[in-house]
C-alpha positions in Angstrom: -160.9 -126.1 33.5 -159.2 -127.5 31.0 -155.4 -126.4 32.7 -156.8 -128.9 35.0 -157.9 -132.1 32.4 -154.1 -131.4 31.1 -151.8 -131.4 33.9 -153.6 -134.0 36.1 -153.8 -136.6 33.4 -149.8 -135.2 32.5 -149.5 -136.0 35.8 -150.8 -139.5 36.2 -149.1 -140.7 33.3 -145.9 -139.9 34.5 -146.5 -141.3 38.6 -147.1 -144.5 36.4 -144.0 -144.6 34.2 -146.5 -144.2 31.3 -144.3 -144.5 27.5 -146.8 -143.1 25.0 -148.1 -140.1 23.6 -151.1 -138.5 25.2 -153.3 -136.4 22.3 -154.5 -133.2 23.7 -157.2 -131.3 21.8 -158.4 -128.2 22.8 -161.1 -125.6 21.9 -158.9 -124.0 19.2 -155.9 -126.0 18.7 -154.6 -129.4 20.2 -151.3 -131.1 20.0 -149.0 -134.0 21.6 -146.8 -134.4 24.6 -144.3 -137.5 23.9 -143.4 -139.8 27.1 -141.2 -142.5 27.9 -140.9 -144.7 31.4 -143.1 -141.5 33.0 -140.2 -138.7 31.7 -141.8 -136.4 28.4 -139.0 -136.5 25.8 -141.1 -134.3 23.6 -144.3 -131.6 23.4 -145.4 -130.6 19.9 -148.5 -128.0 19.2 -149.3 -125.4 16.7 -149.6 -122.4 18.9 -145.6 -122.6 19.8 -142.8 -122.8 18.1 -141.0 -126.0 18.2 -137.7 -127.1 17.7 -137.2 -126.2 14.2 -138.8 -122.5 14.7 -136.4 -121.9 17.3 -133.2 -122.8 15.7 -134.1 -121.3 12.3 -136.2 -118.1 12.8 -134.0 -117.2 15.7 -130.6 -117.9 12.8 -129.2 -120.2 15.0 -129.6 -122.6 12.2 -129.4 -121.7 8.8 -132.2 -122.8 6.2 -129.7 -124.8 3.5 -127.6 -125.8 6.4 -131.3 -127.5 8.6 -132.6 -128.9 5.3 -129.5 -130.7 4.1 -128.9 -132.2 7.4 -132.8 -133.2 7.7 -132.9 -134.7 4.9 -129.5 -136.8 6.0 -130.1 -137.6 9.4 -134.2 -138.0 10.0 -135.0 -140.9 7.9 -132.5 -143.0 10.1 -133.3 -141.0 13.6 -129.9 -139.6 13.9 -130.8 -136.1 13.8 -130.0 -135.1 16.8 -126.3 -137.0 16.4 -126.1 -135.4 13.3 -126.5 -131.7 14.3 -124.1 -132.3 16.5 -121.4 -134.0 14.3 -122.0 -131.3 12.3 -120.7 -128.3 14.4 -124.3 -126.7 14.0 -125.3 -127.0 17.8 -123.4 -128.3 20.7 -125.0 -131.2 22.6 -125.8 -128.9 25.4 -127.3 -126.1 23.4 -129.9 -128.9 22.0 -131.3 -130.2 25.5 -131.9 -126.5 26.4 -133.7 -126.3 23.2 -135.8 -129.8 23.4 -136.7 -128.6 27.0 -137.5 -125.2 26.3 -139.8 -126.1 23.6 -141.3 -129.0 25.1 -142.5 -126.7 28.5 -143.8 -123.9 25.8 -146.3 -126.3 24.0 -147.5 -127.4 27.5 -147.7 -123.9 28.6 -149.3 -123.0 24.8 -151.8 -126.8 25.2 -152.5 -125.2 29.0 -153.9 -121.8 27.0 -155.8 -123.8 25.0 -159.6 -124.6 26.5 -158.6 -128.0 26.7 -161.2 -130.6 26.5 -160.0 -134.1 25.5 -156.7 -135.9 26.6 -156.2 -139.2 24.9 -153.1 -142.0 25.8 -152.1 -143.8 23.4 -149.5 -146.3 24.3 -145.8 -146.5 22.5 -145.7 -147.3 19.1 -149.1 -146.2 17.9 -147.6 -143.1 16.1 -143.5 -142.2 15.6 -141.4 -141.5 18.2 -140.1 -137.2 18.2 -137.1 -136.4 15.3 -135.0 -134.8 18.6 -136.1 -136.0 21.8 -135.1 -134.7 25.5 -132.4 -137.1 26.8 -132.9 -137.6 29.4 -136.7 -136.5 29.8 -137.9 -134.2 32.2 -139.6 -135.2 35.2 -143.4 -134.7 34.3 -143.6 -132.8 38.1 -141.3 -130.0 37.0 -143.4 -129.3 34.3 -146.0 -129.2 35.6 -145.0 -126.8 38.6 -143.1 -124.7 36.0 -146.8 -124.7 34.0 -148.9 -123.6 37.0 -146.3 -120.7 38.0 -146.8 -119.5 34.5 -150.6 -120.0 34.4 -150.4 -117.5 37.3 -148.9 -114.8 35.7 -150.9 -114.9 32.2 -153.6 -114.3 34.8 -152.5 -111.3 35.7 -152.3 -110.0 32.5 -155.6 -111.4 31.4 -157.1 -109.2 33.5 -155.5 -106.4 31.6 -156.7 -107.8 28.6 -153.6 -109.7 27.3 -154.1 -112.8 25.7 -152.5 -114.8 23.5 -155.3 -114.0 20.9 -155.1 -110.2 21.0 -153.6 -108.1 18.3 -151.9 -105.6 19.8 -150.9 -101.9 18.0 -147.6 -99.7 18.5 -148.0 -96.4 20.5 -146.0 -93.1 20.4 -144.4 -93.8 22.8 -140.4 -94.0 23.0 -139.4 -97.8 22.4 -137.8 -99.8 25.0 -134.2 -100.0 25.5 -134.9 -103.6 26.2 -133.5 -105.4 22.8 -135.4 -108.3 23.0 -138.8 -106.0 24.1 -137.4 -103.7 21.1 -137.4 -107.0 18.5 -140.9 -107.8 20.1 -142.4 -104.3 19.6 -141.1 -103.9 15.9 -143.3 -107.1 15.2 -146.2 -105.2 16.9 -148.5 -104.0 13.5 -152.0 -104.2 14.8 -152.6 -108.0 12.7 -150.5 -110.0 14.6 -150.9 -112.2 18.2 -147.6 -113.2 20.7 -148.1 -116.6 18.9 -147.3 -114.8 15.7 -144.4 -112.7 16.9 -143.1 -116.0 18.9 -143.0 -117.5 15.3 -141.6 -114.6 13.4 -138.5 -114.4 15.8 -138.2 -117.6 16.8 -138.9 -117.4 20.9 -141.0 -119.0 23.4 -145.0 -118.3 23.9 -144.5 -117.3 27.0 -140.9 -115.1 26.6 -143.0 -113.2 24.0 -146.4 -112.6 26.3 -143.9 -111.3 29.3 -142.0 -108.9 27.0 -145.3 -107.8 25.3 -146.8 -107.0 29.1 -144.0 -105.1 30.4 -144.7 -102.9 26.7 -148.8 -102.5 27.7 -147.7 -101.6 31.2 -144.9 -99.2 30.2 -147.4 -97.8 27.1 -146.1 -98.8 24.3 -148.4 -101.0 23.2 -152.1 -101.0 23.0 -154.7 -103.0 22.6 -157.2 -101.3 21.0 -156.8 -99.7 17.5 -155.8 -96.0 18.2 -157.4 -93.3 16.9 -157.4 -91.7 13.4 -154.6 -88.9 14.7 -152.4 -91.3 16.3 -152.5 -93.5 13.2 -151.4 -91.0 11.2 -148.1 -90.3 13.9 -147.9 -94.1 13.9 -147.7 -93.9 10.1 -145.1 -91.4 10.4 -143.1 -93.5 13.0 -139.8 -95.5 12.1 -140.8 -98.4 13.6 -138.3 -101.2 12.1 -141.3 -104.0 11.4 -140.3 -107.1 8.8 -144.1 -106.0 7.6 -145.1 -102.7 7.9 -147.5 -101.5 10.6 -151.1 -100.8 9.2 -151.6 -97.6 9.0 -155.2 -97.7 9.1 -157.9 -99.2 11.6 -159.3 -100.8 8.3 -155.9 -102.1 6.9 -155.3 -104.0 10.2 -158.5 -106.0 10.2 -157.2 -108.4 7.8 -156.9 -112.0 9.0 -154.1 -112.9 11.8 -150.9 -113.0 10.1 -148.7 -117.1 11.1 -145.5 -118.4 9.8 -145.7 -121.1 8.0 -143.9 -124.5 8.1 -140.6 -122.7 6.0 -140.8 -119.6 8.3 -141.6 -121.1 11.6 -137.8 -122.3 12.4 -136.0 -121.1 15.9 -135.2 -121.4 19.6 -134.9 -120.2 23.2 -133.5 -121.7 26.5 -134.2 -124.5 29.5 -137.0 -122.5 30.0 -137.0 -119.9 28.0 -137.9 -117.1 30.0 -134.5 -117.2 31.5 -133.0 -116.9 27.9 -133.6 -113.0 27.6 -132.1 -110.9 30.0 -134.4 -108.4 31.9 -134.1 -105.1 30.6 -133.2 -102.1 32.9 -137.2 -101.3 33.5 -138.5 -104.2 34.3 -141.8 -104.7 35.9 -143.9 -107.2 37.9 -147.6 -107.2 35.9 -149.4 -108.8 39.5 -147.1 -111.1 40.5 -144.1 -110.9 42.5 -142.1 -113.6 41.1 -140.3 -112.9 37.5 -142.1 -114.8 34.9 -138.4 -115.5 33.6 -137.2 -116.8 36.2 -137.0 -121.0 35.6 -138.3 -123.0 38.6 
């Protein structure tokens, strides 16, 4: 399995105190995991929102403030300190957000059908803009990723995977605000990755909410019938791009956030960032997928 190749390779690098970058290539997407003395200090992939997306899309930092701070501090390698000094984020918040982004990136890479993991020693690539400080223990990240993969296996049995494009049904919307925000972005064209970038939330957290919405009957994984489509067109779901009015319309290419759009965060382990709603139900697992290890 590609996830075994990734996680076993990452664990070995942690055990040997490796400093450098693990370059990961998957069937559809790749990414990098940066280590310093065996600790993970950053992870990045196009399959999940990074720190910038988590900050901007969630509204924690405005686009204007980010652009100004980035232009001034990033060239000197002082972006982390500048965010704190300007009062845009606290040092604890940055630590939580950088950890969230890294853990979610490793999880997304584990789903990417990895076929190649190549370590490159320090100095061969540029250091991360906002590293985790201090770094994270590799064993902790590997354990958390295994836990998430076990949860995802249950979702896969229901047909929910990162590439599926769910549809809204005519069922009553959820009470939980976080899931309501996810539901508002479901339109038959967006994947869980697309929704994660739009909201500035982690991929695993968004998939968790989609799983509950699916079990509660508020989304479906197949296009609605003609009658159901007409009902959906008349419904007042709050969407940012409008739900498709027919299966043909929804057959357009997957919507993805542009680099400018993709910006915003979540928590040390994002699942803990969103409080569980009153109807929280688990899918094929006795552990809450939001619980950090």
